[in-house]
N, C-alpha and C positions, 0 to 999 in steps of 0.2 A: 357538634361534639356529643359523644355518645355518654351516658352517664357510667355509675361504676359498675353497673349489670348490664353492659351492652358488649356485644361482641363484634367489633368493626373487622370484618374479614375482605378478604380480596377473591376475585374470581378472574378468570382470563378472557371472558367474553361474554357480550350481553345477553346471550341465548343462556349460557350456563348460570348467569345472574337471576334470569326470572325462573328457570328451572328449579334452582338451588332455593329460592326463596319460595316457590309453591310446594316444593317437597316439605318443608319445615312446617308451613301453614298446615297442609294436610295431616302431618305427623301429630301437631299440636291437637287438631280436632280428635284424632284416634286417640290419642291421650287421655284428652280430657273425658271422653267417653269412657275409657277403661276405668279412669278413677271415680268417676260419677255412677258407676254401675258396679264399682268394687272389682271388677276383673283384676286390676292391678295388685289387691291383696290376697288374690288367691293363691300365690306362690308361697307368702307367708304362712298361710293356713295349711296348704299342703305341707309344707315343711315340718310343723308341730304335729301334724296327724301322722306323716309318714314316720317320724322319729318314734312318737308314742308308739305305734303299731310294731316297729322294729323292737322297741325295749319289752314289749309284750311278748313278741315271739321267742326273745332271749330267755325270757325266765328271770326268776329271782337267783341273782349271782351274790349272795351274803349282803343283801341291803343295798347294794351300790348301785342296782339298776337306776334308781331316780337321779342320783349324782351324774352318770354318764350319759342319761339322756338330756339332762338339762345342759351340761358341756358340749355335746353335739348340737343341740340347737342353739346354743349361744355362738359356738364359731360360725356355724354356717349362717347364721342370722347376721351376725357382723359383715361377713362378706357380701351378703345380698343387699343389706343396706346401703353399703359403699356404692355396690354395683348400681343400686336404684337411684340413688342419690346422683351420681357422677353420669349415668348414662340415660336416665329416663327423667328425672326433673327438669322442665324447661326453665332454667335460672335467667338465662342471657338474652336479652333481646337481639335480634339478628339486624345488622347493618352491612349490607354488601356494597361494595363499591368495584367497578370494573377497573383492571389494569390498564394505565394509558400507554398505547402502543405509539413507540416512534416510529412514524410510517415511512419516513426517507432512509432510515437506519435499518429498517427491516428490510426494505427492498434493496440495499447495498449488500447486506450480510445473508441474504436468503432464510434467514429464520426471524422469529417475533422477538423484537428489540424492545424492553419495557423503557418506558421515558424515566428519566431520573428526577427525582424531587417531589414525587407524590403521585395521587392516582386521579384519574378522570372522574366527571361528574356522571353519575348512573342515569339511566334513561328517563327516570321518572323523579328527579330530583339528585341533590348532593351525593346521597348514598339511598341506595333501595331498601326499606325496610317494611314495606307494606304491598298488597295486592288486593284491590275494590275495598279499601279500608281496613283489612284486615292484618294484622302485625304478627310476624312470627318469632318464635322464642327457641331457645335451643340449649340442650345440656351443657354442663361445662367439658365433659371428655369429647365430645363430637365436635365443639369448637376447637379444642386444642389439637384434633385430628385435622381438622379443615385448615388451621393455619400451619401446621408442621407439613402437611402433604402439598400445600400450595407453595409454601417457602422452599422445599426440597426441589420441586419441579421447577420453579422459577430459576434456582440456582442450577441445576442442571441444564437447564436449556442457554443459562448465560454461559455457559461454560462451554458450549458449541463454538467454534472458532469463526470469528468474523471475516468471511472472505468474499472475493467477487461472486455475485451471481451471474454465471454465464448463461444459465437457462433463461434467467427474467433479460437478459441483454438480447439474446436471440429472439425471444417472444416480442420484445419491444421492436426489434428491427423487421420482425416479420409484418406488423402493423403498419409499417410506412410502405408506400406506394406512389407509383408516379401519377401525380394527380392531375396535371396538366395534358389536356389530350394532343394538345400541338407536339408537347414533347415526348409522348408516347410513341407519336407517328415519326417524329424526326429518329428517334432511338430505332425503329424499326428500320426505316430509310438506311441509316448507319449499317445496321447490320448486313442489308442488301449490297449496298453499294462499296462499303469498306472492309467489314470482317468477312465475309465471304470470299471475295476476291482474295483478300491477302491470305486467308487460310488454304484457300485452292492453292495458291501460288506456293506456300509452304509444303504442301503435301505432294505438288507436281516435282518439286526439286528432289524429293526422296532423301534416303538417309534415315539415320537414328535420331530420334528427338529425345533429348533427356527429359528425365522425370519432371524436373521442376520446370523445363520449359514448357512441357506438354500442358500443365496445368495451368499456366500463363498464358498460353494461345488457346486456351479453351473459352475464353469470354471477350467481348468487345473493346474492352479498356488494356488488351495485353501490351505489357511495355515493351516486349520483343518487338512487335508489329511497329508501335511508336518511334522506337530507337533504332531500327535495323533498315537501312537505305534498301528500296525496293519494295516496301510494304507500304504502310499509311501515307507515306510521302511520295507514292507513285500514282496514288487512285483520289478520285475527286467527287464530291457531292453531284449527284444526278440532277440537281436545280439550283438556281440562286437560294442562298440560305442567309435569313435577316440575321443582322450583326455581324457581317464580313463584307465588308465594301469592295467594290469592282476594284481588279488589278489587272491594267493593262497587258502587262507580261504575262500573266495567267489567263485571263478570260476574253482576250480580244476577240478570239473565233468560237465564243460560244453563245447560244442564243439568249434571249430574254435578259440581258444584263447590259450594264453601260456606265458612264461616268454617272455617280450620283446614284447609282443602285446597285442593290445587294449582288455580291458575286458568288462563285463557285469556289470554296476552300477545300484545300487537300485535305484528306481524311486526318492528318496530322492534326492540323489547325483546326478541323471541325471537332475534334475531340477534345484538345487541351489548351485552346485559346483562353485567356484570362476573361472572366465574366460572362463570355458568350459560347464558350464552348460546352459540349455536353457535359464533361465532366464536371463544369464549375456549377451547372444548371440542375444537375442531377445532385449535386452537393445541397444546393438550396432546397430538394424535396424532403430532405431529412431535418426532423426538427432541431433547432439549435440546441435544447437543453439535452438531447441525447449526445448530439457531438461533445458536449462538455463533459458528461460522464465518461463518454468512450475514450477520450484523450487522457482523462486522468488513469485510465487503465493501460491502455498502449500508447506508447511514444513513438514507435517504429515511423520512419517517413512515409511508408506504403500502407500502414494501417488502414488509412480511410479508404484506399482502393478497395480493400475488402468489403467493407460496408457498402459501395458503389455498385460492386460485384453481386452482393446479395440482393439490392435493389432491383436489378436488371436481371436476376437469375430466374428460371422459371420454376426453380424449386422455392423461391423466396416466397413466404406465406404457406408452406404447406402445413406447417404446424398447426396455424391459426385460421385454416380455410381459404387464405389470400391467394387464389390461383392466378388471379389477372395481372399478370407482370409481361412486360416487354420481352420476348423470348431472346436468348442467348445459344449458341451452339452451331454446329454445322448441318445445314440443312441444303434444300434447293435453293437457288439464287433467287428465288420469287419471295422469300423471305416466308415460306409456309402458308402463303394467303390462300391456297387452293383449299377446298373442303376436306380431302383426304388429309392434307398434311395438318389441319387445323383439328381433325379428328383424332389423329395420331397422337398429336402432341397434348390435347386433353386427355387421352387414354392413358399416355405415359405418365403425366403427371399427377392424375386420380387414382391410377392404379396403385402406386407405390405408396399411395397416402391410405387408400382404403384398406389394405391388406393388414394395417393395424388399428383401423378406424373403429371397430367395435370395442376390441378391448380398451383403447384409449379413452371412448366414451364412457365405458362403463367405469374405468378408475377415476376418470375426472368426477362424474358422479360421486362415486365412492367417497374420495378426497371430500367433497363438500359436505357428505352426509356424516363423515366420522365425528367431528366435534359435536353435532348437534345429536347425534345416537349415545356419543359420551353423557352429556347433558341429561340426557331421558333417562339413560342407566341410573345415574347417579341420583336424581329424584327418584326413582322406583326403590332403591336401596335405602334412601332418608324415611320414605313412607313405610316402609316394612320394618324399621327398626323398633318400634312399640311391640310389634306382634311377637318378632324375634326375641326380643329381651322378656318378655311375660312367658312366652311358653317355654323358653330355657331356663326359668326361674331366676332371672338375674345373674345369669351365668359370666364369669369374668372370661371363661374360654372362648364362650360365643361371641361377647363383646369383642375380644382380641382378634377373631376371625373377620367380625365385621369391619374393624378397624383397617387391616389390612387389605380387605376387599375394597373399601374406597379409597385407600392410598394408592393400591394398585389401578383402579381406575382413573383417578386423577393424574397420576405419572404416566398414563398413556401419552399425554399432551408432549411429554417430552419425544418419546418415541416418534410420534409423528413429524415434530420438528426436526429430530434428527434426520428421518428419511426424506423430507424435503430440503435440507441441507444438504444431503448426498445428492439428491437431484440434480439440485442448482450448481453443485461443485463438482460433479462425475469428469466433467471434460476437463477442468482444471488437476484434477487427480490423476488422469489417465495420459494428459497431453502438458507436459512441464514446458515447453517453448511457446513463445508467442505466437509464431508462425502456424503452428499446429493450432492452436485455438483460433485464429484469425481464419484459417482454411475451414474448421468446424462450422464458423459463425457464419462463414460466406456459403454454405451448403456444398463446399466442393470435397466434402469426404464420402467415406463409403456408407451409401444408404442401407446396406443390410447391416452393418454395424450400429447404425444409428436406430435401427428396427429393434436389434436386440437389446441396446440399452433401454429403449422405451419399455419394454416388459421387465427388465430388472428394476427400473424406477419404479413402475407401478406395483410391482409385487412387494418392495421393501414397506410400503404402508401397512400390508397384512401380516408379513413374515416378522418382523421386528417386534410388534406387539405379542403377537403369538408366542415367540421364543420368551418375552418377558414373562407371560403368565406360566409358560411351562418352567421357568426357573421358580417361581413362587412356589409351584408345586413341588421342585425339589428340596425347598425349606419346609415342606410338612404342611403347607397350607393349602388346605381343600377347596380354597376359593378360586385357584388358577383356572381349572378347567371349567368350572360354571362360567366365569369371568369370559373365559375365550369363547366359549360356545355362545354366551350372550351378544358378544361383539360381532360375531361372524353372522349368526342368523339375523341380526338387527339389520347389517349392513348389505346383507346379500340382495334385498328387493331393489336398493338404489342401483347397485352394480348391474342387477339383471336387467333393469329398466334401461341403464345407457347403453348396456351392450344390444338391446333390442333396437334402440334409435340409432346405433352405429351401424347396425345390419341391415336396418331399414336405409340407410344412407347409402350403404354399399350396394344393395339390391337396385336401388333407383340409380345410381352412379353406372352400375354394370349391365342394365337392363334386366335385371333379376336374375342373372346367370351364374353370379358368383355364388360360393358359399352353397 
């Protein structure tokens, strides 16, 4: 517990904790030098000399010159002393605690959710109050600014609605893949021996295919192929499949089978059989914890089919670089095993991703760098405060500008959290029906639309803070423009580095001929 002259303050992450504490330690050292050398007293001496010189210039006015001079000195001196006492004297010992984040709740909501009931322990103890044995102290005014700014920011973040983070669900789903090599091979065989012939038959029948049916028959687990006579019930596995016992009425004329041996299931049985069917085995490839969270959001009977579809989709994992998935779609009946088909498949999967890769790589590094840049800029402002206050002769106007500058910098956290929430919930805002959301999760939506959304989502992290500092400019605060330039110039190297990395990947994936 801190004493009477302790400032127990909260920051939102450990990096900000260290940077804020370091800023105040250096601030204290600079202020001690100014006090020890007498620089801190120069504004008071300047006040007396300037008023005396001004009075000498005005001349003798019926003997009132001395009284006027004293009054002016007294009035300005009181204001300077107040500013000196509240904004410069480091009276409070700094104790910083990092806000305790509820990780599971944050993943659910798409924004940082602070745990109720207290704060976590700092990286170097219950709270951080020293670095290298040096303790930090801060003036009363800046302690209040810190507390109010973080309180307002936390309240604004808390006001963002907590809703399902569909982007997180999609990314988590992208991380799933078919780990069992035997199952991978079996899915490929099913595509060649069941899905290919069934889709061939559908196309040979001609006629118009409804939009909803066209989407359904575009993957190996098509409900239409399973339920309609003449499709999956008419085609059979090309070899005996483990888990499906020999059936004399079905397998008597087939090779390499017999009583007590595996048989040749129909495609309908092969896909939908309980426990041993492909659908059930693919279902087991997905983490049970993911299924629990998924079922809490989507309750429709066919919702899990969309997850399985995403798992076997060639687009599954495109967002996370995971392109090694069992293919689905209508190609040659050899399953695309030829060198040319494999090359075309890789090109089509990588090409759509590489077109946005440089931008996405740059934005990803930018998102990671933004809080760190924010912490460093806050530290720089804190270090500059002694110089600013002394040079301004302890001006309340300058203190007010510094106050709003710090508040504006800390409040950027809210805008970035808002941008992250919009990024995570954009699909929910655009697509109100569960069917449309599931289609988006299964990668069945328009790739061009997805790329447009990626650009919009990325730019929000820059546009919203820029608008914020512009609004500060409307209110007459001159700090807006300088803050905006500081954030932009500080984060541009990280974004450029990410874009260069993405461009290098793009060049590697295209043989150096793209871009």
